[in-house]
N, C-alpha and C positions, 0 to 999 in steps of 0.2 A: 516325550513330545518331539524330540529331535528325529526319532525314527518315523514318527507320523509325518513330519514335514518332508523327509526324504522320499516318502512314498508319493509325493505330489510332483516329482521332477518331470513328469510328462505334461504338466499343465503350463499354460502360457499366460493369457490375459487374466484368468481368474485366480492366479497364484495367491495374491494377497487375501482374497476371500477364503481360500482353502486353508491358509495358514491360521487365520482367525478361527475358523471352524475347529481346527485341531486344538487350538488353545482352549476353546470352549468345551471340548470333548473329554475333559478330565473326569476322574471318578468322583471328585468332590466339587460340584458347581460353585459352592461358596468360596472355594479357594482360588478360583480362576481370576487372573488379573483383568480379564476382559469383562467389563460390567455391562456393556451394551454394544450392539452392532446395528448398523442401518445400511441397507443397500439402496443407493440412489440410481435410478434407471438412467439410461443414456438419453441425450437430447439432441435434436437437430438444430442447426443454425437457422436463425431468422434474421434476414437482411433488411436493410432500409436504404433509401436513396440518400445521396449527399444533399445537405440543405441548399436551398435556393440562394441563400445569402453567402455561401462559401465561394471564395475566389477560385476560378478554375486552376490557377497556379498551385494552390494548396492541394486540390484533388490530384493534380499531376504529380506533386511531390510524394504523396502517399502511394500513388500507383507505381512510381519508380522504386519505392521501398517494398512493393509486393502487396500492398493493401488496396484492393480494387473496389470492394464493397464493405461498408461498415455494418455492424450489427445494430439491431433496433435500440437496445438500451444505450448504446453510445450516442446515437443521434438524439434520443429523447433527452438525455442529460445535457447535451450540447445546446439543444434548443432552449431549455430552461435557462441556462447560463447566458446565452446570447440575448434572451428576452429580459435579462436583468433580475432574475430570481436566484436567491441562494439555493443551491442544489447539492445533494449528496448522492453519489452513485454507489450502491452497495450490491455488487454482484460477485460471482466466484473468482477465485484466484485465476490469473491468466485470462481474464475475460475482456481485456483491452480497456480498462477504466481510464487509462491515461488519455485516450483519444477524446474523452468527454471534456477535458479542459484544453487540450491542444487545439481543437478546432476553433472555439470562440476566442481563445487567446491569440492564436496566429492571425485570425481575421481582423481582430481589433487592432493589433499592432501594425498590420499592413495598412489598414484604413486610416489610422491616426498615427502619424509619425512621431508624436510626442507621448503616446500612451505607454504605460508600463504595467508589469505584472510581477507578482511575488509568489514564489513557490516555497512551501514549508514541508520539511520531512522530519520524522522523529529520529532518523539515523543518517549518518554521513554517507554510508554505502548506498542507501536508497536515493538520496539527493544526487549523488554522482551518476547513478544509473539513469535517472530521469534527465539530467543535463546531457548525458551522452545521447539519449534517444532524441531529445529536442534538437541537439546539434546536428544529428544525422538528417533530420527533416530539413533543416536550414541549408545543409550542404547540397541539396538537390537543385537549388536555384540561387544564382548569384545575387538576385534582388533581395533575398532574405537576409543577406549579411548584415544589414543595418540594424537588425533586431538585437544583436550583441548580447547573448545570454552569458551569465557569469556566476560563479560560485562565490558566496560571501559567508565564510564561517571562521572558526577559530584558527584554522590553518592557512587562511588567506593572508599573504603578506601585505604590509601597509600600503605599498604603492598600488597594488592591484585593488585594494579596498577603495582607495581614492578614485581609481578609474571606474570601478563599478558604480560608485555613488554618482559620478558625473556623466557616465556614458551608457551603462547597461540598461536595457529596457525589460529584461527578464532576469530577475535575481533569484538564485536558488540558495536557500538558507534553512535555518532550523529555529524553533521557538526561543531557545536560549540566546542565539545571536540576534534574533529580532528584538528581544528585550534589551540586551546589553549593548549591541553595536548599532542598532538602528533607532529604536524608540528613545533611548537615553540621549541621543544626539539628533533628535528629529528635525531640529532647525537646519542641520547640515543636509538632511535628506528631503527638504521641502520640494525641490525640483522633481524628485522621483515620486514622492507621495502625492503631490498635487495632480499628477497624471495617472495615479494608480487606478486601474480598471478591474483587475482580477486578483484575488487571493486564493491560492490553491493550498488546501490542507490535505495532504496525503496520509493514508493510514490513520484516519481520525480516531479509530478505536483505541489507539495508544494513549490518548489524553483522557485518562480517568483517574479517580482518586485525588490525592493531594496534588500530584503533578498535573492532572487534568484541570483542577481548579485554578492553578497558577497559569496554565496555558490559556484558559478561558479569559482570565483578566488581561493577559497580554493581547489576545486577539481583539477583545472589546476596546482596549486602548488604541490599538492600531486603527480600528474603524473610526474612532472618535477623532484621532489626530488627522487621518486622511480627509475626513469630512470637514474638519476645521480649516483646511487649506484648499477646499474646493472640490475634492474627489468624492465619489460614491461607489466604492468597489463592490463587486459581486464575489461571494465566496463559493468556491467549488471544492467539495470534499469527496474523498473516496475511501472505501473500506470493503474488505471481503468478509468481515466477521461480525460487525456490529448488528445487534438484534433489532434496534429501533433507530434507524439511520437519521430520520428527520428530527427526532427528539434529541439525539446525540448532538447533531450539528447546532440545533437551536440552543441547547444548553451551553455550547462552547461560545457562540457569538451573541447570544441574547436576543436573537431575532428569528422570525419565522423562516422555515426552510421547507423545500419539497424534496422528496426522495424518489429515486429510480431503483427498483429492486428486481424487476422482471428480467432475469438473465437470458439473453438471446444468443449467447455463444454456444458452439457445439461442445458436447462433453460425452465421454464414454461412460460406461457403468462404473460406479465407484462404491467401495465398501468403506464405511467410516466406523471406527471402533473407539470406544472409551476404555482406556487402559489405566488401571489403578495400581501403582506400585505395591508389592506385597509387604507385609510386616517383617521386620528384621527379627529373627529368633533370638531370644535371651537378651534383648535390648529394650530398655524402657526409658521413658522420658520423665518429665516432671510428674510427681505424684503417682508414679508407676504406669503412666500412660504408654501404650504401645507406640513404637516408632516405625514408620514406613521407610523403605529403601528410597533414596533420593531420586527425584525425577531425572536428573542428569545421568546418574549411574544406570538407571533402568533404561534410559534412551540409548546409552552406549551398548548395553547388552543386547537390546532388541536390534539395533543397527548391525551389530556383529552377526547375529543370527540370520538376518536378511542377506547380508553380503555373502556369508558362507553358502547360503542356498542359491546364490546367483541372481537375486532380485535387484533390479536397479532401484536405488534407495536415496532419498534426501532426508536429512535430519535438520530441523530448524530449531535454533536456540535463541536466547535473548541477548547474548553478548559474545564478544570474541573469546573471552576467558571460558565461557560455557562451551563454545565450539572446541576449544583446545582440550578441555577436560573430557568431553564426550568422545573426541577422536582418540585420545589416549586410552580411555576405558574400552572403546571398541577394539583398538589394536591389541 
């Protein structure tokens, strides 16, 4: 198989597809780890106009950052949120889903100097990245400084937590900290919760199984507490992988939601493959059941193959430990 891959060194954009074809070209099709491939054709961008309700200063801020025209799905989701409907935008990776919440949140925080918003992420890295993006938008205009975004998680020191509770109008946190640090002492957060207008649930597909059930209870309690003190927040969710977005969000918050799934962002041709790790020879599990090679070990081996062949490669794993193990395996 290595020799087959080396024969593709003259190819550029179709390299990944050729590598998968080589994997499928084995003498025994049943032994191939590639169980299915799908070629997704390229798509052209479909643009939309900025909403009429959007402040020109916000449009100018995005233009300064290089965003002059939004895509259709971004505006569709933003319109739903601005109109007071719970909405989930489920489009491809790197399709600009963040803009769907940034537009209504920014406009509302500028219109109402007391309004607040809460952003929830399943990982600290994602929350930090979104805070960085939000801060970059605010940095384009001195009048935006009063929005005062802030992180509130387990690593936030006590003094900054007090400042966030009293002053921040856009808090970036996670479901655990929402449960332990905010809802457990909601009487101290009444000023923030009374003016809560938006709740952003990023990567909402993470909340499934037992963890998802717990997160759903936390989100529903947040809505009840906010409404008890006079607020009526709108939930804006995002995901690149959930199959039934509106159903997923409705299950999380216990209320009807609309979905935006028509991806209007431009994409090149992509080849998607389902790769099943092979069985380990002479290794059996309980009751003699065959044992497959671990996904982490297999990912490290595939990553090494791609790097050797000169392909630009990203490998996504679920944890920092998994990233370290995969990197060592590849090395």
